[in-house]
C-alpha positions in Angstrom: -3.0 -33.1 -6.0 -6.5 -34.4 -6.4 -9.4 -33.3 -8.7 -13.0 -33.4 -7.4 -15.8 -32.4 -9.8 -13.2 -30.7 -12.0 -11.7 -28.7 -9.1 -7.9 -29.2 -8.5 -7.1 -29.4 -4.8 -3.6 -29.4 -3.4 -3.5 -31.4 -0.2 -0.6 -30.7 2.1 0.1 -31.0 5.8 1.6 -27.5 5.8 -0.1 -24.3 4.7 1.0 -23.4 1.1 0.1 -19.9 0.0 1.7 -20.5 -3.4 1.2 -24.3 -3.9 0.9 -26.4 -7.0 -1.4 -24.8 -9.7 -2.3 -22.0 -7.3 -2.2 -19.5 -10.2 -4.6 -21.7 -12.1 -7.3 -21.7 -9.4 -6.3 -24.8 -7.4 -7.4 -24.8 -3.8 -5.0 -25.5 -1.1 -6.1 -27.5 2.0 -3.8 -28.0 4.9 -3.6 -28.7 8.6 -0.5 -28.4 10.9 -1.2 -25.0 12.4 -4.1 -25.9 14.6 -6.4 -23.1 13.4 -3.9 -20.3 13.9 -4.3 -19.1 10.3 -8.0 -19.5 10.1 -8.9 -15.8 10.6 -6.2 -14.7 8.2 -7.6 -17.1 5.5 -11.2 -16.0 6.2 -10.4 -12.3 5.8 -8.2 -12.6 2.7 -10.3 -13.4 -0.3 -7.2 -13.6 -2.4 -6.1 -16.9 -0.9 -7.7 -20.1 -2.1 -6.7 -21.9 1.1 -8.4 -23.5 4.1 -7.2 -25.2 7.3 -9.0 -28.5 7.4 -7.2 -29.9 10.3 -9.5 -31.6 12.8 -8.9 -29.0 15.6 -9.8 -26.2 13.2 -13.0 -27.9 12.1 -14.7 -28.9 15.3 -13.2 -32.4 14.9 -15.5 -33.1 12.0 -14.7 -33.6 8.3 -15.4 -30.8 5.9 -17.5 -31.8 2.9 -16.8 -30.8 -0.6 -20.0 -28.8 -0.6 -18.9 -26.8 2.4 -15.5 -26.2 0.8 -17.3 -24.9 -2.4 -19.4 -22.5 -0.4 -16.3 -21.3 1.6 -14.3 -20.9 -1.6 -17.0 -19.2 -3.7 -16.1 -15.6 -2.9 -12.5 -16.4 -3.2 -13.0 -17.9 -6.7 -14.9 -14.7 -7.7 -12.0 -12.6 -6.6 -9.5 -15.0 -8.2 -11.3 -14.9 -11.6 -11.4 -11.1 -11.5 -7.7 -10.9 -10.7 -6.9 -13.4 -13.5 -8.9 -11.2 -15.9 -7.1 -8.0 -14.8 -3.8 -9.7 -15.3 -4.8 -11.0 -18.7 -5.9 -7.4 -19.7 -2.9 -5.8 -17.8 -5.4 -3.7 -15.8 -4.1 -3.8 -12.2 -6.4 -1.1 -10.8 
């Protein structure tokens, strides 16, 4: 687990859909699957995950700014979900 600009980020070789601090808004960055979960992650706003393995990212590093942009709609969804749970409104 690292923290960058106040954002907790779980780094793991394997994809973790329920990693450390996931329910507190931590992002999960992984590799291992060679881009095979990329479309699933992109289409599911409820997961704060991203494959950052080199073969899933055109063999280039992903900047924190790029990650923030990618995660932005997911964070909005997550915050709404958290509020619904807090208020017990699951509609």
